[in-house]
PyMOL Python script that loads the backbone (N, CA, C, O; Angstrom):
from pymol import cmd

cmd.read_pdbstr("""\
ATOM      1  N   MET A   1      18.813 -27.405  14.483  1.00  0.00           N
ATOM      2  CA  MET A   1      18.144 -27.722  13.157  1.00  0.00           C
ATOM      3  C   MET A   1      18.216 -27.402  11.735  1.00  0.00           C
ATOM      4  O   MET A   1      18.257 -26.219  11.399  1.00  0.00           O
ATOM      5  N   ILE A   2      18.235 -28.299  10.899  1.00  0.00           N
ATOM      6  CA  ILE A   2      18.631 -28.077   9.451  1.00  0.00           C
ATOM      7  C   ILE A   2      17.421 -27.637   8.597  1.00  0.00           C
ATOM      8  O   ILE A   2      16.396 -28.284   8.381  1.00  0.00           O
ATOM      9  N   PRO A   3      17.717 -26.523   8.198  1.00  0.00           N
ATOM     10  CA  PRO A   3      16.729 -26.000   7.358  1.00  0.00           C
ATOM     11  C   PRO A   3      16.123 -26.979   6.188  1.00  0.00           C
ATOM     12  O   PRO A   3      16.764 -27.929   5.741  1.00  0.00           O
ATOM     13  N   ILE A   4      15.338 -26.767   5.927  1.00  0.00           N
ATOM     14  CA  ILE A   4      14.825 -27.879   4.341  1.00  0.00           C
ATOM     15  C   ILE A   4      13.920 -26.675   3.568  1.00  0.00           C
ATOM     16  O   ILE A   4      13.171 -25.964   4.238  1.00  0.00           O
ATOM     17  N   ARG A   5      14.052 -26.501   2.076  1.00  0.00           N
ATOM     18  CA  ARG A   5      13.290 -25.409   1.376  1.00  0.00           C
ATOM     19  C   ARG A   5      12.600 -26.265   0.352  1.00  0.00           C
ATOM     20  O   ARG A   5      13.334 -27.052  -0.246  1.00  0.00           O
ATOM     21  N   LEU A   6      11.390 -26.256   0.055  1.00  0.00           N
ATOM     22  CA  LEU A   6      10.875 -26.701  -0.474  1.00  0.00           C
ATOM     23  C   LEU A   6      10.050 -25.861  -1.855  1.00  0.00           C
ATOM     24  O   LEU A   6       9.313 -24.936  -1.512  1.00  0.00           O
ATOM     25  N   HIS A   7      10.141 -26.117  -3.186  1.00  0.00           N
ATOM     26  CA  HIS A   7      10.470 -25.340  -4.404  1.00  0.00           C
ATOM     27  C   HIS A   7       9.920 -26.312  -5.742  1.00  0.00           C
ATOM     28  O   HIS A   7      10.101 -27.526  -5.839  1.00  0.00           O
ATOM     29  N   LEU A   8       9.284 -25.533  -6.623  1.00  0.00           N
ATOM     30  CA  LEU A   8       9.194 -25.975  -7.566  1.00  0.00           C
ATOM     31  C   LEU A   8       9.978 -25.696  -8.632  1.00  0.00           C
ATOM     32  O   LEU A   8      10.293 -24.526  -8.851  1.00  0.00           O
ATOM     33  N   HIS A   9      10.437 -26.798  -9.508  1.00  0.00           N
ATOM     34  CA  HIS A   9      11.561 -26.933 -10.734  1.00  0.00           C
ATOM     35  C   HIS A   9      11.393 -25.574 -11.521  1.00  0.00           C
ATOM     36  O   HIS A   9      10.364 -24.957 -11.245  1.00  0.00           O
ATOM     37  N   THR A  10      12.272 -24.983 -12.497  1.00  0.00           N
ATOM     38  CA  THR A  10      12.015 -23.936 -13.334  1.00  0.00           C
ATOM     39  C   THR A  10      11.349 -24.647 -14.467  1.00  0.00           C
ATOM     40  O   THR A  10      10.421 -24.105 -15.068  1.00  0.00           O
ATOM     41  N   LYS A  11      11.770 -25.805 -14.775  1.00  0.00           N
ATOM     42  CA  LYS A  11      11.285 -26.459 -16.029  1.00  0.00           C
ATOM     43  C   LYS A  11       9.641 -26.956 -16.004  1.00  0.00           C
ATOM     44  O   LYS A  11       9.168 -27.690 -15.136  1.00  0.00           O
ATOM     45  N   GLN A  12       8.905 -26.394 -17.136  1.00  0.00           N
ATOM     46  CA  GLN A  12       7.755 -26.812 -16.968  1.00  0.00           C
ATOM     47  C   GLN A  12       7.461 -27.893 -18.238  1.00  0.00           C
ATOM     48  O   GLN A  12       7.869 -27.904 -19.399  1.00  0.00           O
ATOM     49  N   SER A  13       6.591 -28.767 -17.504  1.00  0.00           N
ATOM     50  CA  SER A  13       6.268 -29.904 -18.450  1.00  0.00           C
ATOM     51  C   SER A  13       4.879 -29.590 -19.585  1.00  0.00           C
ATOM     52  O   SER A  13       4.244 -28.544 -19.445  1.00  0.00           O
ATOM     53  N   ASN A  14       4.557 -30.443 -20.524  1.00  0.00           N
ATOM     54  CA  ASN A  14       3.461 -30.228 -21.459  1.00  0.00           C
ATOM     55  C   ASN A  14       1.973 -30.129 -20.848  1.00  0.00           C
ATOM     56  O   ASN A  14       0.960 -29.885 -21.502  1.00  0.00           O
ATOM     57  N   LYS A  15       2.046 -30.369 -19.448  1.00  0.00           N
ATOM     58  CA  LYS A  15       1.129 -30.217 -19.008  1.00  0.00           C
ATOM     59  C   LYS A  15       0.868 -29.014 -18.039  1.00  0.00           C
ATOM     60  O   LYS A  15      -0.098 -29.154 -17.288  1.00  0.00           O
ATOM     61  N   GLY A  16       1.556 -27.904 -17.948  1.00  0.00           N
ATOM     62  CA  GLY A  16       1.820 -27.276 -17.526  1.00  0.00           C
ATOM     63  C   GLY A  16       2.205 -26.975 -16.088  1.00  0.00           C
ATOM     64  O   GLY A  16       2.202 -25.940 -15.421  1.00  0.00           O
ATOM     65  N   THR A  17       2.604 -28.477 -15.794  1.00  0.00           N
ATOM     66  CA  THR A  17       2.882 -28.487 -14.315  1.00  0.00           C
ATOM     67  C   THR A  17       4.403 -28.289 -14.224  1.00  0.00           C
ATOM     68  O   THR A  17       5.076 -28.060 -15.229  1.00  0.00           O
ATOM     69  N   HIS A  18       4.966 -28.390 -12.891  1.00  0.00           N
ATOM     70  CA  HIS A  18       6.517 -28.304 -12.432  1.00  0.00           C
ATOM     71  C   HIS A  18       6.735 -29.099 -11.303  1.00  0.00           C
ATOM     72  O   HIS A  18       6.217 -28.864 -10.211  1.00  0.00           O
ATOM     73  N   SER A  19       7.464 -30.008 -11.528  1.00  0.00           N
ATOM     74  CA  SER A  19       8.063 -31.045 -10.452  1.00  0.00           C
ATOM     75  C   SER A  19       8.445 -30.204  -9.123  1.00  0.00           C
ATOM     76  O   SER A  19       8.909 -29.065  -9.177  1.00  0.00           O
ATOM     77  N   PHE A  20       8.208 -30.863  -8.002  1.00  0.00           N
ATOM     78  CA  PHE A  20       8.294 -30.501  -6.703  1.00  0.00           C
ATOM     79  C   PHE A  20       9.331 -30.740  -6.077  1.00  0.00           C
ATOM     80  O   PHE A  20       9.546 -31.952  -6.104  1.00  0.00           O
ATOM     81  N   TYR A  21      10.162 -30.134  -5.466  1.00  0.00           N
ATOM     82  CA  TYR A  21      11.814 -30.312  -4.876  1.00  0.00           C
ATOM     83  C   TYR A  21      11.955 -29.969  -3.377  1.00  0.00           C
ATOM     84  O   TYR A  21      11.352 -29.049  -2.824  1.00  0.00           O
ATOM     85  N   MET A  22      12.751 -30.745  -2.833  1.00  0.00           N
ATOM     86  CA  MET A  22      13.232 -30.409  -1.375  1.00  0.00           C
ATOM     87  C   MET A  22      14.649 -30.341  -1.241  1.00  0.00           C
ATOM     88  O   MET A  22      15.304 -31.290  -1.673  1.00  0.00           O
ATOM     89  N   ASP A  23      15.308 -29.243  -0.640  1.00  0.00           N
ATOM     90  CA  ASP A  23      16.576 -28.774  -0.660  1.00  0.00           C
ATOM     91  C   ASP A  23      16.875 -28.748   0.964  1.00  0.00           C
ATOM     92  O   ASP A  23      16.282 -27.970   1.712  1.00  0.00           O
ATOM     93  N   VAL A  24      17.914 -29.736   1.438  1.00  0.00           N
ATOM     94  CA  VAL A  24      18.032 -29.935   2.555  1.00  0.00           C
ATOM     95  C   VAL A  24      19.523 -28.908   2.726  1.00  0.00           C
ATOM     96  O   VAL A  24      20.264 -28.832   1.746  1.00  0.00           O
ATOM     97  N   HIS A  25      19.840 -28.241   3.860  1.00  0.00           N
ATOM     98  CA  HIS A  25      20.546 -26.734   3.627  1.00  0.00           C
ATOM     99  C   HIS A  25      21.564 -27.404   5.077  1.00  0.00           C
ATOM    100  O   HIS A  25      21.210 -28.103   6.027  1.00  0.00           O
ATOM    101  N   CYS A  26      22.600 -26.962   4.797  1.00  0.00           N
ATOM    102  CA  CYS A  26      23.383 -26.973   5.948  1.00  0.00           C
ATOM    103  C   CYS A  26      24.571 -25.735   5.759  1.00  0.00           C
ATOM    104  O   CYS A  26      25.247 -25.579   4.742  1.00  0.00           O
ATOM    105  N   ASP A  27      24.645 -24.898   7.007  1.00  0.00           N
ATOM    106  CA  ASP A  27      25.642 -24.028   6.632  1.00  0.00           C
ATOM    107  C   ASP A  27      25.946 -23.176   5.556  1.00  0.00           C
ATOM    108  O   ASP A  27      27.060 -22.724   5.293  1.00  0.00           O
ATOM    109  N   GLY A  28      24.392 -22.888   4.656  1.00  0.00           N
ATOM    110  CA  GLY A  28      24.094 -22.341   3.470  1.00  0.00           C
ATOM    111  C   GLY A  28      24.967 -23.564   2.303  1.00  0.00           C
ATOM    112  O   GLY A  28      25.426 -23.278   1.198  1.00  0.00           O
ATOM    113  N   VAL A  29      24.981 -24.407   2.718  1.00  0.00           N
ATOM    114  CA  VAL A  29      25.467 -25.657   1.505  1.00  0.00           C
ATOM    115  C   VAL A  29      24.217 -26.445   1.415  1.00  0.00           C
ATOM    116  O   VAL A  29      23.636 -26.792   2.443  1.00  0.00           O
ATOM    117  N   ILE A  30      23.624 -26.845  -0.161  1.00  0.00           N
ATOM    118  CA  ILE A  30      22.888 -27.985  -0.013  1.00  0.00           C
ATOM    119  C   ILE A  30      23.527 -29.007  -0.003  1.00  0.00           C
ATOM    120  O   ILE A  30      24.546 -29.309  -0.625  1.00  0.00           O
ATOM    121  N   LEU A  31      22.643 -29.825   1.057  1.00  0.00           N
ATOM    122  CA  LEU A  31      23.424 -31.543   1.393  1.00  0.00           C
ATOM    123  C   LEU A  31      22.596 -32.376   0.384  1.00  0.00           C
ATOM    124  O   LEU A  31      23.000 -33.511   0.128  1.00  0.00           O
ATOM    125  N   LEU A  32      21.214 -31.807  -0.348  1.00  0.00           N
ATOM    126  CA  LEU A  32      20.591 -33.033  -0.381  1.00  0.00           C
ATOM    127  C   LEU A  32      19.342 -32.240  -1.604  1.00  0.00           C
ATOM    128  O   LEU A  32      18.628 -31.400  -1.058  1.00  0.00           O
ATOM    129  N   ARG A  33      19.134 -32.409  -2.773  1.00  0.00           N
ATOM    130  CA  ARG A  33      18.291 -31.896  -3.485  1.00  0.00           C
ATOM    131  C   ARG A  33      17.662 -33.383  -3.977  1.00  0.00           C
ATOM    132  O   ARG A  33      18.256 -34.343  -4.469  1.00  0.00           O
ATOM    133  N   GLN A  34      16.220 -33.205  -3.654  1.00  0.00           N
ATOM    134  CA  GLN A  34      15.341 -34.628  -3.817  1.00  0.00           C
ATOM    135  C   GLN A  34      14.067 -34.235  -4.342  1.00  0.00           C
ATOM    136  O   GLN A  34      13.515 -33.272  -3.809  1.00  0.00           O
ATOM    137  N   SER A  35      13.472 -34.860  -5.363  1.00  0.00           N
ATOM    138  CA  SER A  35      12.354 -34.662  -5.986  1.00  0.00           C
ATOM    139  C   SER A  35      11.227 -35.425  -5.166  1.00  0.00           C
ATOM    140  O   SER A  35      11.058 -36.643  -5.125  1.00  0.00           O
ATOM    141  N   VAL A  36      10.540 -34.500  -4.563  1.00  0.00           N
ATOM    142  CA  VAL A  36       9.148 -35.513  -3.775  1.00  0.00           C
ATOM    143  C   VAL A  36       8.117 -36.203  -4.480  1.00  0.00           C
ATOM    144  O   VAL A  36       7.109 -36.512  -3.845  1.00  0.00           O
ATOM    145  N   GLY A  37       8.203 -36.497  -5.692  1.00  0.00           N
ATOM    146  CA  GLY A  37       7.250 -37.274  -6.447  1.00  0.00           C
ATOM    147  C   GLY A  37       5.857 -36.639  -6.761  1.00  0.00           C
ATOM    148  O   GLY A  37       4.952 -37.348  -7.200  1.00  0.00           O
ATOM    149  N   GLU A  38       5.634 -34.931  -6.475  1.00  0.00           N
ATOM    150  CA  GLU A  38       4.619 -34.591  -6.906  1.00  0.00           C
ATOM    151  C   GLU A  38       5.114 -33.417  -8.227  1.00  0.00           C
ATOM    152  O   GLU A  38       6.179 -32.853  -8.478  1.00  0.00           O
ATOM    153  N   THR A  39       3.865 -33.410  -8.818  1.00  0.00           N
ATOM    154  CA  THR A  39       4.023 -32.219  -9.837  1.00  0.00           C
ATOM    155  C   THR A  39       2.553 -31.217  -9.608  1.00  0.00           C
ATOM    156  O   THR A  39       1.404 -31.573  -9.345  1.00  0.00           O
ATOM    157  N   LEU A  40       3.155 -29.786  -9.838  1.00  0.00           N
ATOM    158  CA  LEU A  40       2.249 -28.704  -9.315  1.00  0.00           C
ATOM    159  C   LEU A  40       2.098 -27.442 -10.739  1.00  0.00           C
ATOM    160  O   LEU A  40       2.877 -27.323 -11.685  1.00  0.00           O
ATOM    161  N   LYS A  41       1.259 -26.903 -10.553  1.00  0.00           N
ATOM    162  CA  LYS A  41       1.095 -25.578 -10.755  1.00  0.00           C
ATOM    163  C   LYS A  41       1.400 -24.559 -10.409  1.00  0.00           C
ATOM    164  O   LYS A  41       0.625 -24.153  -9.544  1.00  0.00           O
ATOM    165  N   VAL A  42       2.311 -23.760 -10.682  1.00  0.00           N
ATOM    166  CA  VAL A  42       2.788 -22.830  -9.922  1.00  0.00           C
ATOM    167  C   VAL A  42       1.640 -21.349  -9.314  1.00  0.00           C
ATOM    168  O   VAL A  42       1.878 -20.430  -8.529  1.00  0.00           O
ATOM    169  N   GLU A  43       0.312 -21.729 -10.166  1.00  0.00           N
ATOM    170  CA  GLU A  43      -0.548 -20.989  -9.055  1.00  0.00           C
ATOM    171  C   GLU A  43      -1.222 -21.740  -7.707  1.00  0.00           C
ATOM    172  O   GLU A  43      -1.833 -21.132  -6.829  1.00  0.00           O
ATOM    173  N   ASP A  44      -0.994 -23.115  -7.730  1.00  0.00           N
ATOM    174  CA  ASP A  44      -1.186 -23.605  -6.669  1.00  0.00           C
ATOM    175  C   ASP A  44      -0.196 -23.855  -5.349  1.00  0.00           C
ATOM    176  O   ASP A  44      -0.402 -24.481  -4.309  1.00  0.00           O
ATOM    177  N   TRP A  45       0.900 -23.147  -5.796  1.00  0.00           N
ATOM    178  CA  TRP A  45       1.832 -22.988  -4.512  1.00  0.00           C
ATOM    179  C   TRP A  45       2.184 -22.013  -3.879  1.00  0.00           C
ATOM    180  O   TRP A  45       2.248 -21.021  -4.605  1.00  0.00           O
ATOM    181  N   ASN A  46       2.412 -21.851  -2.985  1.00  0.00           N
ATOM    182  CA  ASN A  46       2.651 -20.591  -1.803  1.00  0.00           C
ATOM    183  C   ASN A  46       4.159 -20.676  -1.512  1.00  0.00           C
ATOM    184  O   ASN A  46       4.438 -21.210  -0.438  1.00  0.00           O
ATOM    185  N   PRO A  47       5.035 -20.310  -2.162  1.00  0.00           N
ATOM    186  CA  PRO A  47       6.419 -20.244  -1.654  1.00  0.00           C
ATOM    187  C   PRO A  47       6.727 -19.947  -0.866  1.00  0.00           C
ATOM    188  O   PRO A  47       7.572 -20.651  -0.314  1.00  0.00           O
ATOM    189  N   THR A  48       6.163 -18.319  -0.001  1.00  0.00           N
ATOM    190  CA  THR A  48       6.569 -17.898   1.572  1.00  0.00           C
ATOM    191  C   THR A  48       5.884 -18.963   2.266  1.00  0.00           C
ATOM    192  O   THR A  48       6.389 -18.842   3.382  1.00  0.00           O
ATOM    193  N   ARG A  49       5.162 -19.820   2.344  1.00  0.00           N
ATOM    194  CA  ARG A  49       4.408 -20.419   3.100  1.00  0.00           C
ATOM    195  C   ARG A  49       4.711 -22.102   3.301  1.00  0.00           C
ATOM    196  O   ARG A  49       4.577 -22.929   4.203  1.00  0.00           O
ATOM    197  N   MET A  50       5.149 -22.078   2.039  1.00  0.00           N
ATOM    198  CA  MET A  50       5.741 -23.666   1.621  1.00  0.00           C
ATOM    199  C   MET A  50       4.553 -24.414   1.987  1.00  0.00           C
ATOM    200  O   MET A  50       4.604 -25.061   3.033  1.00  0.00           O
ATOM    201  N   LYS A  51       3.476 -24.430   1.285  1.00  0.00           N
ATOM    202  CA  LYS A  51       2.118 -24.893   0.990  1.00  0.00           C
ATOM    203  C   LYS A  51       1.338 -24.761   0.077  1.00  0.00           C
ATOM    204  O   LYS A  51       1.421 -23.720  -0.575  1.00  0.00           O
ATOM    205  N   LEU A  52       0.302 -25.778  -0.289  1.00  0.00           N
ATOM    206  CA  LEU A  52      -0.466 -25.844  -1.313  1.00  0.00           C
ATOM    207  C   LEU A  52      -1.479 -24.730  -1.309  1.00  0.00           C
ATOM    208  O   LEU A  52      -2.027 -24.552  -0.221  1.00  0.00           O
ATOM    209  N   ARG A  53      -1.831 -23.964  -2.275  1.00  0.00           N
ATOM    210  CA  ARG A  53      -2.754 -22.791  -2.023  1.00  0.00           C
ATOM    211  C   ARG A  53      -4.209 -23.928  -1.992  1.00  0.00           C
ATOM    212  O   ARG A  53      -4.173 -25.135  -2.231  1.00  0.00           O
ATOM    213  N   VAL A  54      -5.688 -22.921  -1.544  1.00  0.00           N
ATOM    214  CA  VAL A  54      -6.714 -23.357  -1.259  1.00  0.00           C
ATOM    215  C   VAL A  54      -7.256 -24.179  -2.775  1.00  0.00           C
ATOM    216  O   VAL A  54      -8.100 -25.073  -2.833  1.00  0.00           O
ATOM    217  N   SER A  55      -6.422 -23.517  -4.028  1.00  0.00           N
ATOM    218  CA  SER A  55      -7.057 -23.864  -5.360  1.00  0.00           C
ATOM    219  C   SER A  55      -6.758 -25.084  -5.757  1.00  0.00           C
ATOM    220  O   SER A  55      -7.169 -25.518  -6.834  1.00  0.00           O
ATOM    221  N   HIS A  56      -5.940 -25.847  -4.866  1.00  0.00           N
ATOM    222  CA  HIS A  56      -5.411 -27.725  -5.177  1.00  0.00           C
ATOM    223  C   HIS A  56      -6.426 -28.445  -4.841  1.00  0.00           C
ATOM    224  O   HIS A  56      -7.085 -28.209  -3.828  1.00  0.00           O
ATOM    225  N   PRO A  57      -6.667 -29.386  -5.633  1.00  0.00           N
ATOM    226  CA  PRO A  57      -7.930 -30.830  -5.242  1.00  0.00           C
ATOM    227  C   PRO A  57      -7.429 -31.386  -4.275  1.00  0.00           C
ATOM    228  O   PRO A  57      -8.171 -31.812  -3.390  1.00  0.00           O
ATOM    229  N   TYR A  58      -6.148 -31.518  -4.195  1.00  0.00           N
ATOM    230  CA  TYR A  58      -5.512 -32.612  -3.065  1.00  0.00           C
ATOM    231  C   TYR A  58      -4.813 -31.944  -2.293  1.00  0.00           C
ATOM    232  O   TYR A  58      -3.672 -32.308  -2.008  1.00  0.00           O
ATOM    233  N   LEU A  59      -5.407 -30.739  -1.762  1.00  0.00           N
ATOM    234  CA  LEU A  59      -4.876 -29.440  -0.768  1.00  0.00           C
ATOM    235  C   LEU A  59      -4.262 -30.308   0.731  1.00  0.00           C
ATOM    236  O   LEU A  59      -3.061 -30.322   1.005  1.00  0.00           O
ATOM    237  N   LYS A  60      -5.065 -30.826   1.381  1.00  0.00           N
ATOM    238  CA  LYS A  60      -5.093 -31.600   2.809  1.00  0.00           C
ATOM    239  C   LYS A  60      -4.157 -32.546   2.735  1.00  0.00           C
ATOM    240  O   LYS A  60      -3.194 -32.561   3.502  1.00  0.00           O
ATOM    241  N   GLU A  61      -4.368 -33.504   1.722  1.00  0.00           N
ATOM    242  CA  GLU A  61      -3.449 -34.435   1.814  1.00  0.00           C
ATOM    243  C   GLU A  61      -2.054 -34.088   1.543  1.00  0.00           C
ATOM    244  O   GLU A  61      -1.183 -34.531   2.292  1.00  0.00           O
ATOM    245  N   ILE A  62      -1.700 -33.210   0.376  1.00  0.00           N
ATOM    246  CA  ILE A  62      -0.226 -33.414   0.175  1.00  0.00           C
ATOM    247  C   ILE A  62       0.245 -31.858   1.130  1.00  0.00           C
ATOM    248  O   ILE A  62       1.361 -31.377   0.935  1.00  0.00           O
ATOM    249  N   ASN A  63      -0.507 -31.350   1.901  1.00  0.00           N
ATOM    250  CA  ASN A  63       0.234 -30.238   2.702  1.00  0.00           C
ATOM    251  C   ASN A  63       0.237 -31.311   4.345  1.00  0.00           C
ATOM    252  O   ASN A  63       0.809 -30.807   5.311  1.00  0.00           O
ATOM    253  N   ALA A  64      -0.240 -32.344   4.470  1.00  0.00           N
ATOM    254  CA  ALA A  64      -0.117 -33.260   5.520  1.00  0.00           C
ATOM    255  C   ALA A  64       1.282 -34.054   5.417  1.00  0.00           C
ATOM    256  O   ALA A  64       1.987 -34.380   6.372  1.00  0.00           O
ATOM    257  N   ARG A  65       1.490 -34.255   4.273  1.00  0.00           N
ATOM    258  CA  ARG A  65       2.752 -34.651   3.909  1.00  0.00           C
ATOM    259  C   ARG A  65       4.003 -34.276   3.847  1.00  0.00           C
ATOM    260  O   ARG A  65       4.999 -34.990   3.962  1.00  0.00           O
ATOM    261  N   LEU A  66       3.923 -32.785   3.604  1.00  0.00           N
ATOM    262  CA  LEU A  66       4.754 -32.103   3.380  1.00  0.00           C
ATOM    263  C   LEU A  66       5.034 -31.458   4.988  1.00  0.00           C
ATOM    264  O   LEU A  66       6.045 -30.783   5.183  1.00  0.00           O
ATOM    265  N   GLU A  67       4.197 -31.689   5.938  1.00  0.00           N
ATOM    266  CA  GLU A  67       4.342 -31.459   7.324  1.00  0.00           C
ATOM    267  C   GLU A  67       5.503 -32.299   7.877  1.00  0.00           C
ATOM    268  O   GLU A  67       5.793 -32.240   9.072  1.00  0.00           O
TER     269      GLU A  67
END
""", "prot")
cmd.dss("prot")
cmd.show_as("cartoon", "prot")
cmd.util.cbc("prot")
cmd.orient("prot")
């Protein structure tokens, strides 16, 4: 299985959101880094579970797409 890591970009927009990225790893090397087309606030993202927190208005829709 190839590990996939979801994370927020460090750069913040004027609206206070961050671009959402997906990294695909193989043997410790990043093979692909791609934006997934979503922007999120840091407080809406749980990096440990790689899911949105309850406070986000589109929680179910985005978490379903991430799975």
